[in-house]
TORPA-355702 format. One record per residue: residue number from 1; residue in three letters; chain; x negated, y, z of N, C-alpha, C in turn. Coordinates in nm, 3 decimals. Each point is the difference from the previous one (the first is absolute). Example, Ala and Ser with C-alpha at 12.3 -4.5 7.8 and 13.67 -1.06 7.14 Angstrom:
BEGIN
NUVO_1_ala_A_-1.319_-0.569_0.780_0.089_0.119_0.000_-0.090_0.120_0.000
NUVO_2_ser_A_0.035_0.105_-0.072_-0.082_0.119_0.006_0.077_0.109_0.073
//
This chain:
BEGIN
NUVO_1_met_A_-6.648_3.306_10.480_-0.077_0.014_-0.124_-0.105_-0.124_-0.012
NUVO_2_pro_A_-0.007_-0.098_-0.131_-0.070_-0.141_-0.010_-0.108_0.026_0.031
NUVO_3_glu_A_-0.099_-0.079_0.021_-0.162_0.015_0.057_-0.127_-0.035_-0.208
NUVO_4_leu_A_-0.105_0.080_-0.033_-0.056_-0.050_-0.085_-0.069_-0.130_0.088
NUVO_5_ile_A_0.016_-0.056_-0.123_-0.048_-0.139_0.090_-0.104_-0.093_-0.091
NUVO_6_leu_A_-0.128_0.003_0.024_-0.105_-0.069_-0.162_0.119_-0.177_-0.004
NUVO_7_pro_A_-0.096_-0.056_-0.111_-0.056_0.083_-0.079_0.104_0.059_-0.121
NUVO_8_val_A_-0.009_0.141_-0.084_0.044_0.012_-0.067_-0.048_0.035_-0.097
NUVO_9_leu_A_0.129_-0.033_-0.158_0.006_-0.059_-0.082_0.045_0.188_-0.085
NUVO_10_ala_A_-0.112_0.061_-0.069_-0.008_0.125_-0.059_0.007_-0.017_-0.167
NUVO_11_val_A_0.097_0.085_-0.049_-0.010_0.037_-0.161_-0.033_0.145_0.023
NUVO_12_glu_A_-0.075_0.013_-0.122_0.022_0.116_-0.089_0.009_0.007_-0.145
NUVO_13_thr_A_0.051_0.075_-0.069_0.066_0.005_-0.128_0.043_0.177_-0.035
NUVO_14_ser_A_-0.022_0.047_0.059_-0.049_0.148_-0.066_-0.002_0.049_-0.092
NUVO_15_gly_A_-0.125_-0.059_-0.022_-0.074_0.052_-0.139_-0.002_-0.103_-0.076
NUVO_16_glu_A_-0.171_-0.039_-0.027_-0.027_-0.109_-0.099_-0.020_-0.153_0.034
NUVO_17_asn_A_-0.057_0.038_0.180_0.040_-0.150_0.026_0.100_-0.034_0.064
NUVO_18_cys_A_0.007_-0.169_-0.050_0.092_-0.069_0.108_-0.089_-0.082_0.024
NUVO_19_ser_A_0.042_0.053_0.173_-0.116_-0.078_0.106_0.087_-0.058_0.107
NUVO_20_ala_A_-0.023_-0.117_0.049_0.107_-0.068_0.122_-0.145_-0.020_0.082
NUVO_21_cys_A_-0.021_0.009_0.161_-0.072_-0.048_0.091_0.074_-0.057_0.106
NUVO_22_leu_A_-0.058_-0.098_0.062_0.018_-0.085_0.134_-0.127_0.058_0.084
NUVO_23_tyr_A_0.039_0.053_0.130_-0.103_0.048_0.091_0.064_-0.010_0.070
NUVO_24_tyr_A_-0.095_-0.090_0.081_-0.047_-0.030_0.130_-0.065_0.084_0.112
NUVO_25_asp_A_-0.103_0.078_-0.119_-0.081_0.024_0.124_-0.143_0.055_-0.102
NUVO_26_asp_A_-0.097_0.080_0.052_-0.076_0.053_-0.115_-0.077_-0.110_-0.071
NUVO_27_lys_A_-0.026_-0.089_0.143_-0.061_-0.164_-0.072_0.050_-0.064_-0.052
NUVO_28_lys_A_0.108_-0.058_0.003_0.116_-0.033_-0.078_0.067_0.024_-0.082
NUVO_29_his_A_0.066_0.022_-0.137_0.062_0.085_-0.065_-0.023_-0.099_-0.151
NUVO_30_leu_A_0.105_0.076_-0.077_0.023_-0.086_-0.096_0.045_0.098_-0.129
NUVO_31_glu_A_-0.068_0.077_-0.098_0.085_0.063_-0.125_-0.040_-0.040_-0.140
NUVO_32_ile_A_0.128_0.028_-0.105_-0.027_-0.052_-0.101_0.072_0.138_-0.041
NUVO_33_thr_A_-0.095_0.045_-0.052_0.026_0.096_-0.090_0.005_0.023_-0.203
NUVO_34_leu_A_0.089_0.022_-0.028_-0.015_0.019_-0.187_0.062_0.149_0.024
NUVO_35_arg_A_-0.132_0.018_-0.091_-0.015_0.147_-0.076_0.055_0.007_-0.132
NUVO_36_gln_A_0.161_0.030_-0.034_0.054_0.022_-0.167_0.110_0.031_0.029
NUVO_37_lys_A_-0.004_0.050_-0.072_0.137_0.095_-0.030_0.137_-0.074_-0.051
NUVO_38_asn_A_0.092_0.023_0.060_0.122_-0.012_-0.049_0.033_-0.207_0.070
NUVO_39_val_A_-0.088_-0.031_0.071_0.046_-0.104_-0.017_0.049_-0.052_0.195
NUVO_40_his_A_0.038_0.096_0.065_0.033_-0.039_0.130_0.123_-0.111_0.020
NUVO_41_ser_A_0.058_0.070_-0.060_0.197_-0.083_0.044_-0.054_-0.212_-0.083
NUVO_42_glu_A_-0.059_-0.006_-0.047_-0.084_-0.101_-0.083_-0.034_-0.090_0.091
NUVO_43_lys_A_-0.154_0.095_0.079_-0.089_-0.052_0.027_0.039_-0.043_0.176
NUVO_44_leu_A_0.041_0.127_0.052_-0.052_0.018_0.151_0.090_-0.105_0.098
NUVO_45_leu_A_0.118_-0.078_0.014_0.017_-0.089_-0.002_-0.105_-0.127_0.012
NUVO_46_gln_A_-0.029_-0.019_-0.130_-0.094_-0.061_-0.048_-0.121_-0.019_0.104
NUVO_47_leu_A_-0.054_0.123_0.029_-0.101_0.009_0.049_0.075_-0.023_0.147
NUVO_48_ile_A_0.056_0.038_0.092_-0.019_-0.008_0.116_0.057_-0.157_0.043
NUVO_49_glu_A_0.025_-0.057_-0.077_0.059_-0.167_-0.053_-0.125_-0.076_-0.027
NUVO_50_asn_A_-0.107_0.072_-0.060_-0.160_-0.060_0.019_-0.096_0.002_0.129
NUVO_51_leu_A_0.086_0.143_0.035_-0.122_0.043_0.126_0.039_-0.120_0.108
NUVO_52_met_A_0.149_-0.004_0.014_0.080_-0.093_0.103_-0.079_-0.162_-0.020
NUVO_53_gly_A_0.000_-0.045_-0.122_-0.022_-0.163_0.028_-0.186_0.024_-0.026
NUVO_54_met_A_-0.082_0.125_-0.036_-0.146_-0.028_0.048_-0.028_0.003_0.137
NUVO_55_leu_A_0.108_0.043_0.131_-0.013_0.020_0.119_0.059_-0.122_0.091
NUVO_56_asp_A_0.070_-0.037_-0.122_0.102_-0.143_0.048_0.107_0.062_0.117
NUVO_57_thr_A_0.055_0.101_-0.033_0.140_0.046_0.098_0.124_0.035_-0.076
NUVO_58_asn_A_0.055_0.086_0.082_0.157_0.020_-0.106_0.042_0.120_0.130
NUVO_59_leu_A_0.118_0.058_-0.094_0.049_0.140_0.105_0.019_-0.001_0.135
NUVO_60_asn_A_0.032_-0.131_0.036_0.081_-0.010_0.080_-0.171_0.007_0.117
NUVO_61_asn_A_-0.135_-0.030_-0.035_-0.055_0.035_0.116_-0.084_0.128_-0.019
NUVO_62_ile_A_0.099_0.067_-0.092_-0.102_0.159_-0.028_0.103_0.055_0.103
NUVO_63_gly_A_-0.053_0.120_0.070_0.014_0.105_0.099_0.058_0.126_-0.040
NUVO_64_thr_A_-0.042_0.053_-0.080_0.028_0.111_-0.042_0.046_0.013_-0.155
NUVO_65_leu_A_0.048_0.098_-0.135_-0.038_0.001_-0.056_-0.055_0.215_-0.039
NUVO_66_ala_A_-0.059_-0.046_-0.091_-0.029_0.169_-0.029_-0.029_0.020_-0.144
NUVO_67_val_A_0.084_0.131_-0.007_-0.032_0.034_-0.159_-0.004_0.182_0.009
NUVO_68_ser_A_-0.058_-0.044_-0.111_-0.038_0.171_-0.041_0.118_0.074_-0.024
NUVO_69_ser_A_0.001_0.115_0.015_0.100_0.062_-0.001_0.025_0.122_-0.072
NUVO_70_gly_A_-0.155_0.048_-0.055_0.025_0.101_-0.072_-0.103_0.122_0.042
NUVO_71_pro_A_-0.016_0.112_-0.116_0.065_0.023_-0.097_-0.085_-0.091_-0.130
NUVO_72_gly_A_0.040_0.012_-0.154_0.015_-0.091_-0.056_0.057_-0.044_-0.097
NUVO_73_ser_A_-0.011_-0.134_-0.129_0.083_-0.019_-0.041_0.151_-0.020_0.008
NUVO_74_phe_A_0.096_0.104_-0.045_0.095_-0.018_-0.022_0.059_-0.198_0.049
NUVO_75_thr_A_-0.061_-0.048_-0.143_0.016_-0.157_0.018_-0.006_-0.063_0.107
NUVO_76_gly_A_-0.117_0.043_-0.012_-0.116_-0.093_0.056_-0.008_-0.016_0.184
NUVO_77_leu_A_0.070_0.095_0.031_0.041_-0.003_0.170_0.119_-0.024_-0.003
NUVO_78_arg_A_0.108_-0.033_-0.112_0.159_-0.057_0.060_-0.056_-0.150_-0.069
NUVO_79_ile_A_-0.110_-0.009_-0.057_0.031_-0.197_0.004_-0.075_-0.024_0.102
NUVO_80_gly_A_-0.103_0.068_0.016_-0.080_-0.020_0.168_0.113_-0.022_0.159
NUVO_81_met_A_0.095_0.163_0.000_0.111_-0.060_0.053_0.081_-0.070_0.001
NUVO_82_ser_A_0.009_-0.026_-0.089_0.130_-0.120_0.000_-0.018_-0.136_0.039
NUVO_83_ala_A_-0.137_-0.016_-0.068_-0.071_-0.112_0.027_-0.013_-0.051_0.164
NUVO_84_val_A_-0.062_0.086_0.025_-0.066_-0.026_0.140_0.171_0.029_0.131
NUVO_85_lys_A_0.133_0.072_-0.036_0.155_-0.023_0.062_0.024_-0.155_-0.057
NUVO_86_gly_A_0.013_-0.067_-0.095_0.080_-0.113_-0.037_-0.096_-0.082_0.088
NUVO_87_leu_A_-0.149_0.031_0.005_-0.037_-0.112_0.051_0.015_0.045_0.166
NUVO_88_ala_A_-0.006_0.098_0.065_0.002_-0.016_0.140_0.152_-0.036_0.047
NUVO_89_phe_A_0.085_0.025_-0.125_0.110_-0.014_0.056_0.017_-0.145_0.005
NUVO_90_gly_A_0.016_-0.069_-0.092_0.005_-0.148_0.027_-0.064_-0.067_0.086
NUVO_91_ala_A_-0.154_0.072_0.092_-0.059_-0.071_0.062_-0.011_0.053_0.113
NUVO_92_ser_A_0.089_0.125_0.049_0.071_0.075_0.103_-0.144_0.025_0.082
NUVO_93_lys_A_-0.090_0.060_-0.118_-0.137_0.095_0.058_0.049_0.151_-0.007
NUVO_94_pro_A_-0.096_0.092_0.133_0.000_0.107_-0.036_-0.080_0.094_-0.124
NUVO_95_ile_A_0.004_0.127_-0.052_-0.043_0.033_-0.065_-0.070_0.152_0.044
NUVO_96_thr_A_-0.143_-0.044_-0.057_-0.050_0.162_0.031_-0.051_0.104_-0.115
NUVO_97_pro_A_0.090_0.100_-0.025_-0.063_0.058_-0.140_-0.104_0.067_0.037
NUVO_98_val_A_-0.080_-0.003_-0.113_-0.166_0.076_0.032_-0.020_0.128_-0.102
NUVO_99_pro_A_0.002_0.072_0.041_-0.042_0.174_-0.096_-0.117_-0.057_-0.055
NUVO_100_thr_A_0.002_0.026_-0.165_-0.085_-0.058_-0.109_-0.114_0.072_0.003
NUVO_101_phe_A_-0.025_0.088_0.004_-0.132_0.112_0.007_-0.023_-0.037_0.176
NUVO_102_glu_A_0.065_-0.013_0.082_-0.094_0.053_0.116_-0.045_-0.180_0.035
NUVO_103_ala_A_0.003_-0.102_-0.121_0.027_-0.149_0.039_-0.217_0.060_-0.077
NUVO_104_leu_A_0.043_0.063_-0.118_-0.093_0.024_-0.107_-0.122_0.056_0.071
NUVO_105_ala_A_0.048_0.111_0.106_-0.142_0.097_0.099_-0.031_-0.088_0.052
NUVO_106_leu_A_0.058_-0.109_0.078_-0.082_-0.047_0.047_-0.086_-0.108_-0.034
NUVO_107_gln_A_0.018_-0.039_-0.080_-0.062_-0.071_-0.124_-0.169_0.056_-0.045
NUVO_108_ile_A_0.063_0.153_-0.041_-0.108_0.026_-0.049_-0.105_0.093_0.137
NUVO_109_ser_A_0.056_0.027_0.091_-0.043_0.058_0.138_-0.129_-0.099_0.039
NUVO_110_ser_A_0.038_-0.133_-0.020_-0.089_-0.141_-0.005_-0.129_0.004_-0.001
NUVO_111_val_A_0.009_0.105_-0.155_-0.136_-0.033_-0.035_-0.033_0.144_-0.012
NUVO_112_leu_A_0.009_0.107_0.050_-0.026_0.154_0.040_-0.050_0.030_0.089
NUVO_113_lys_A_-0.116_0.094_0.015_-0.054_0.042_0.131_0.128_0.038_0.069
NUVO_114_pro_A_0.031_0.061_0.139_0.081_0.031_0.072_0.007_0.197_-0.033
NUVO_115_glu_A_0.122_0.039_0.009_-0.049_0.121_-0.028_0.001_0.121_-0.135
NUVO_116_thr_A_0.001_-0.158_-0.062_0.001_0.015_-0.212_0.138_0.048_-0.071
NUVO_117_pro_A_0.025_0.090_-0.011_0.161_0.047_-0.062_0.011_-0.065_-0.137
NUVO_118_phe_A_0.138_-0.041_-0.014_0.013_-0.093_-0.143_0.154_0.088_-0.035
NUVO_119_ile_A_-0.002_-0.021_-0.104_0.160_0.030_-0.063_0.030_-0.167_-0.075
NUVO_120_ile_A_0.141_-0.020_-0.005_0.030_-0.107_-0.066_0.105_0.128_-0.079
NUVO_121_ser_A_0.039_-0.076_-0.152_0.096_0.099_-0.062_-0.017_-0.147_-0.118
NUVO_122_asn_A_0.147_-0.008_-0.018_0.065_-0.072_-0.116_0.094_0.034_-0.063
NUVO_123_lys_A_-0.012_0.019_-0.129_0.137_-0.002_-0.106_0.107_-0.044_0.041
NUVO_124_val_A_0.073_0.121_-0.002_0.173_-0.025_-0.030_0.037_-0.002_-0.106
NUVO_125_asn_A_-0.018_0.090_-0.084_0.020_0.008_-0.149_-0.145_0.048_-0.057
NUVO_126_ile_A_0.003_0.119_-0.176_-0.059_0.025_0.002_-0.052_0.199_0.063
NUVO_127_glu_A_0.095_-0.016_0.052_-0.002_0.135_0.054_-0.027_0.066_0.134
NUVO_128_glu_A_0.046_-0.185_0.098_-0.010_-0.008_0.102_-0.057_-0.071_0.117
NUVO_129_thr_A_-0.065_0.029_0.081_-0.087_-0.086_0.142_0.088_-0.062_0.077
NUVO_130_tyr_A_-0.068_-0.118_0.089_0.039_-0.043_0.087_-0.104_0.077_0.105
NUVO_131_phe_A_-0.015_0.080_0.108_-0.116_0.069_0.051_0.000_-0.008_0.170
NUVO_132_ala_A_-0.161_-0.109_0.011_0.028_0.100_0.153_-0.184_-0.034_0.054
NUVO_133_gly_A_-0.020_0.102_0.103_-0.165_-0.004_0.041_-0.001_-0.059_0.102
NUVO_134_phe_A_-0.093_-0.033_0.030_-0.078_-0.106_0.131_-0.141_0.039_0.042
NUVO_135_met_A_-0.027_-0.063_0.102_-0.151_0.024_0.083_-0.037_-0.143_0.029
NUVO_136_ser_A_-0.104_-0.031_-0.065_-0.005_-0.142_0.061_-0.047_0.022_0.119
NUVO_137_gly_A_0.090_-0.116_0.113_-0.133_-0.008_0.117_-0.053_-0.103_0.035
NUVO_138_lys_A_-0.021_-0.064_0.158_-0.115_-0.125_0.006_0.144_-0.102_0.045
NUVO_139_asn_A_-0.003_-0.095_-0.157_0.119_-0.086_0.071_0.145_0.031_-0.044
NUVO_140_asn_A_0.000_0.133_-0.050_0.138_0.128_0.013_-0.004_0.051_-0.123
NUVO_141_tyr_A_0.092_0.076_-0.009_0.036_0.104_-0.142_0.107_0.099_0.096
NUVO_142_tyr_A_-0.045_0.165_-0.057_0.134_0.084_0.071_0.038_0.057_-0.152
NUVO_143_ile_A_0.095_0.019_0.095_0.064_0.068_-0.151_-0.013_0.138_0.025
NUVO_144_thr_A_-0.027_0.112_-0.118_-0.026_0.122_-0.008_0.051_0.066_-0.055
NUVO_145_asp_A_0.074_-0.054_-0.106_0.095_0.076_-0.071_0.135_-0.129_-0.003
NUVO_146_asp_A_0.102_0.035_-0.006_0.128_-0.117_-0.028_0.036_-0.033_-0.094
NUVO_147_ile_A_0.035_-0.079_-0.041_0.056_-0.065_-0.127_0.118_0.023_-0.088
NUVO_148_arg_A_-0.038_0.089_-0.118_0.094_0.042_-0.093_-0.053_-0.028_-0.114
NUVO_149_val_A_0.129_0.102_-0.096_0.028_-0.025_-0.125_-0.061_0.170_-0.053
NUVO_150_ile_A_-0.118_-0.006_-0.092_-0.056_0.159_-0.024_-0.014_-0.034_-0.140
NUVO_151_gly_A_-0.003_0.139_-0.035_-0.051_-0.027_-0.128_-0.114_-0.011_-0.057
NUVO_152_asn_A_-0.055_-0.003_-0.124_-0.171_-0.012_-0.026_-0.049_0.138_0.009
NUVO_153_glu_A_0.080_0.079_-0.021_-0.143_0.156_0.029_0.026_0.031_0.129
NUVO_154_glu_A_0.090_-0.038_0.057_-0.036_-0.034_0.257_-0.088_-0.073_0.017
NUVO_155_leu_A_-0.019_-0.143_-0.104_-0.092_-0.073_0.016_-0.152_0.022_0.065
NUVO_156_ala_A_0.014_0.077_-0.177_-0.120_0.079_-0.068_-0.069_0.060_0.123
NUVO_157_his_A_0.071_0.090_0.076_-0.020_0.102_0.077_-0.075_-0.083_0.109
NUVO_158_lys_A_0.068_-0.122_0.047_-0.005_-0.050_0.163_-0.133_-0.121_-0.034
NUVO_159_ile_A_-0.082_-0.015_-0.105_-0.121_-0.060_-0.075_-0.115_0.118_0.057
NUVO_160_gln_A_-0.047_0.003_0.054_-0.134_0.069_0.050_-0.089_-0.094_-0.066
NUVO_161_pro_A_-0.099_0.103_0.006_-0.163_-0.046_-0.084_-0.047_-0.125_0.133
NUVO_162_gly_A_-0.021_-0.111_-0.049_-0.073_-0.083_0.090_0.102_-0.061_0.108
NUVO_163_ile_A_0.129_0.009_-0.068_0.097_-0.122_0.123_0.010_-0.084_-0.093
NUVO_164_ile_A_0.045_-0.113_0.064_-0.031_-0.100_-0.060_0.208_-0.072_0.001
NUVO_165_val_A_0.025_-0.036_-0.111_0.127_-0.002_-0.087_0.012_-0.186_-0.037
NUVO_166_phe_A_0.108_-0.041_0.043_0.012_-0.162_-0.035_0.162_0.014_-0.041
NUVO_167_gly_A_-0.007_-0.034_-0.080_0.159_-0.051_-0.043_-0.037_0.007_-0.200
NUVO_168_asn_A_0.163_0.054_-0.082_-0.073_-0.050_-0.141_0.107_0.135_-0.032
NUVO_169_ser_A_-0.019_0.113_0.098_0.072_0.149_-0.029_-0.122_0.130_0.000
NUVO_170_val_A_-0.089_0.012_-0.064_-0.077_0.105_0.004_-0.018_0.094_-0.073
NUVO_171_pro_A_-0.054_0.133_-0.038_-0.013_0.067_-0.090_-0.187_-0.006_-0.076
NUVO_172_gln_A_0.004_-0.017_-0.095_-0.075_-0.053_-0.115_-0.137_0.071_0.069
NUVO_173_thr_A_0.029_0.139_-0.037_-0.083_0.092_0.023_-0.065_-0.014_0.125
NUVO_174_lys_A_0.008_-0.084_0.160_-0.056_-0.051_0.111_0.002_-0.133_0.013
NUVO_175_ser_A_-0.060_-0.059_-0.092_0.013_-0.162_0.003_-0.144_-0.072_0.057
NUVO_176_glu_A_-0.058_0.094_0.105_-0.110_-0.027_-0.017_-0.035_-0.126_0.180
NUVO_177_phe_A_0.081_0.107_0.028_0.027_-0.150_0.157_0.163_-0.074_-0.006
NUVO_178_phe_A_0.035_-0.041_-0.093_0.095_-0.021_-0.020_0.013_-0.208_-0.039
NUVO_179_his_A_0.049_-0.065_0.078_0.063_-0.143_0.031_0.107_-0.049_-0.082
NUVO_180_asn_A_0.001_-0.013_-0.105_0.169_-0.050_-0.076_-0.016_-0.127_0.087
NUVO_181_glu_A_-0.097_-0.102_-0.042_0.007_-0.133_0.016_0.034_-0.009_0.144
NUVO_182_leu_A_0.058_0.114_0.092_0.025_-0.068_0.127_0.161_0.101_0.062
NUVO_183_ser_A_0.090_-0.062_-0.098_0.109_0.099_0.037_0.092_-0.033_0.060
NUVO_184_val_A_0.009_-0.172_0.053_0.138_-0.049_0.027_-0.082_-0.120_0.149
NUVO_185_pro_A_0.013_-0.002_0.063_-0.021_-0.100_0.154_0.028_-0.143_-0.072
NUVO_186_thr_A_-0.074_-0.102_0.009_0.012_-0.154_0.007_0.102_-0.026_0.120
NUVO_187_ser_A_0.036_-0.126_0.040_0.111_0.000_0.108_-0.091_-0.073_0.101
NUVO_188_tyr_A_-0.104_-0.010_-0.022_-0.101_-0.050_0.168_0.039_0.133_0.070
NUVO_189_trp_A_-0.019_0.179_-0.032_-0.005_0.110_0.050_0.155_0.012_0.020
NUVO_190_ile_A_0.094_-0.068_-0.080_0.151_0.051_0.040_0.048_-0.137_0.140
NUVO_191_ala_A_-0.124_-0.068_-0.017_0.094_-0.081_0.170_-0.092_0.055_0.107
NUVO_192_lys_A_-0.130_0.030_-0.022_-0.109_0.082_0.079_0.088_0.141_0.061
NUVO_193_trp_A_0.032_0.062_-0.078_0.067_0.123_0.046_0.132_-0.026_0.053
NUVO_194_ala_A_0.027_-0.089_-0.016_0.140_-0.055_0.053_-0.024_-0.068_0.178
NUVO_195_tyr_A_-0.148_-0.081_-0.021_0.025_-0.054_0.111_-0.043_0.121_0.136
NUVO_196_arg_A_-0.056_0.071_-0.079_-0.122_0.129_0.074_0.121_0.127_0.038
NUVO_197_phe_A_0.066_0.051_-0.142_0.098_0.087_0.042_0.133_0.016_-0.023
NUVO_198_gly_A_0.050_-0.163_-0.007_0.116_-0.006_-0.029_0.059_-0.083_0.069
NUVO_199_lys_A_0.011_0.082_0.177_0.073_-0.115_0.082_0.083_0.075_0.020
NUVO_200_asp_A_0.096_0.073_-0.003_0.088_0.114_0.043_0.078_-0.008_-0.171
NUVO_201_leu_A_-0.016_-0.013_-0.065_0.038_-0.039_-0.126_0.117_-0.160_-0.058
NUVO_202_val_A_-0.064_-0.068_0.087_0.069_-0.157_-0.007_0.178_0.058_-0.027
NUVO_203_thr_A_0.051_-0.093_-0.076_0.126_0.008_-0.001_0.080_-0.138_-0.084
NUVO_204_leu_A_0.089_0.032_0.055_0.107_-0.137_-0.022_0.153_0.063_-0.069
NUVO_205_asp_A_-0.050_0.116_0.010_0.123_0.067_-0.095_-0.037_0.025_-0.166
NUVO_206_tyr_A_0.040_-0.091_-0.071_-0.089_-0.007_-0.119_0.099_0.079_-0.119
NUVO_207_asp_A_0.166_0.015_0.018_0.021_0.093_-0.062_-0.013_0.147_-0.026
NUVO_208_phe_A_-0.043_0.026_0.128_-0.075_0.119_0.021_-0.125_0.084_-0.067
NUVO_209_leu_A_-0.072_-0.158_-0.057_-0.142_-0.008_-0.016_-0.020_0.035_-0.144
NUVO_210_glu_A_-0.055_0.159_-0.061_-0.006_-0.024_-0.147_-0.112_0.121_-0.038
NUVO_211_pro_A_-0.073_0.016_-0.121_-0.136_-0.028_0.008_0.005_0.183_0.010
NUVO_212_ala_A_-0.117_0.072_0.045_-0.062_0.138_-0.015_-0.021_0.046_-0.130
NUVO_213_tyr_A_0.085_0.084_-0.070_-0.006_0.018_-0.120_-0.097_0.127_0.012
NUVO_214_phe_A_0.079_0.100_0.072_-0.092_0.104_-0.005_0.094_0.113_-0.098
NUVO_215_lys_A_0.061_-0.029_-0.086_0.095_0.051_-0.133_0.099_-0.093_-0.051
NUVO_216_asn_A_0.063_0.101_-0.006_0.131_-0.090_-0.097_-0.009_-0.017_-0.145
NUVO_217_phe_A_0.005_-0.092_0.003_-0.002_-0.094_-0.145_0.083_-0.009_-0.092
NUVO_218_ile_A_0.031_0.045_-0.111_0.114_-0.044_-0.088_0.018_-0.095_-0.094
NUVO_219_val_A_0.058_-0.131_0.026_-0.024_-0.118_-0.081_0.107_0.036_-0.099
NUVO_220_arg_A_-0.033_-0.054_-0.154_0.032_0.024_-0.076_0.012_-0.147_-0.049
//
């Protein structure tokens, strides 16, 4: 099995963020994030090129690539995964797929008190939601309700009074503790999750690496 070697070049394209980060450690890293819809295919490789130029490095000096693997936008995930596969193949570098909600949970837990329950819920469509429940830890998180696709009615029952909800999908009648500005992680947290938890996921088998959609989509 290939090893996870620093620095990590991480990419996040599961939502509105088009984000890339070169992560050496917590004290040395550079992230560029463009938050805009429908620009990932045009801007991602340019962001990565700018990142490399600012740090005067290139792909040959990268240890591992990491990519947000879902759930999220069908198109966004495919763009990010395809770009990372192409870069990794050309430079003979391994890839670490990073579960998007878990990277976001790590990011959220960094600002919450330990043992704070929270939910991440992002829209699949007008009737369904990507859902997962978590508990913050000390510089960590715990999964309390496995990620899956649920209907909006079930989501309404999941959100109890006082619970914190992050994401872009929530019943409007229960929005008091709703934080829709934080629905996807940035690439820094993709890189940080990969380094802390992704050592067993590192792979050179690019052909078998696909986004985790959690739902079958019909492309018309």
